[in-house]
Phi, psi and omega in degrees: 000142186236015179271179185265009178283154177239131175275125177255120184249111175278143185069029185284004181267343182215164170055223184296322178299318179293318179296320178296315181297321179296317181294314180299314180297317179297331178277000177092007180281134172295127186229139175237134180258137179234119179296145183265002178096009178279149178303131177084350185291320177303322178294319180293325178293315180298317181295320182291329182281343183286000000 
């Protein structure tokens, strides 16, 4: 994708949210992950962003 939009994925650190974020990123979409408040998720989001 080459537009200026950003996909915001809530719960992007685990499960379906993480899979969705990976697919969007692989397709070239600018993606931002937002933790949903589950234990350990902020760390997973930080790791995915690195």
